[in-house]
N, C-alpha and C positions, 0 to 999 in steps of 0.2 A: 855301659851300651845297655840297653833293657830287649827283650826279644822281640818287643813291639816296635823298634827301631830298625831292626834289621831287614829289609825284602823277602819276598816268599821266594825260595828258590826251588826249583826240579828239574830233573834227570831224566832223562830215559834208559832205558836198558842198558844200552853202549854206554854210558857215563855222561852224554853232553847236554848241557845242561840248557832247558828249552822256559822262553820269555813268556809267563804266564800272560802277560800284556798281549802277546801276539793269536791269541788261542780264543776263535770265535765267539761269539756268544748269543748264542741262540734265543729266537724270539721271547718264546718260553722264561727265561733268565730274566728280562725286562717285565713281568708280570708276577716276579716272585717277591714276597716281602724279604728276603734273604739278600736282594740283587744290592743293597748299599751297604750291608753291616759289615764292616771291616773284619769280623771275629768267625765272619761266615767264609769269607773271601778262601783260605785255604782248601774248605771241602767244594765249595762252588768250582773253583778254578780244576780241582783234582778230578771233578766228573768232568766239567768239559774236556780236558784232557783225555781221558779215559775212552771219551763217543767220539773225540772229532773225526771220524772218519766212517761213521755210522750215519745213514740215509734220515734214520728218526731219534731227535732227542729225548731222553727221559730221565727223568730225575725225579728220585725217592723221597729227598729232601724239600720238595717245591711247594710252598706254602704260597697261596693267591694273594696279593695285595689286598686291603681291605679301600673300599670304593669313600 
């Protein structure tokens, strides 16, 4: 089995597993060129996880989709 075959797994500080699929995806993500890139998903999920309780979402890796 290759690394690509394994699902992404995240754990909180207490060791409890967090399902990245249930982390809300901010609207900024939908307009990002990296939104549908599987190789970017781990970083994107970590950024969303880190900011999940913040009022405003900011992403330094954001690249707008070309029209």
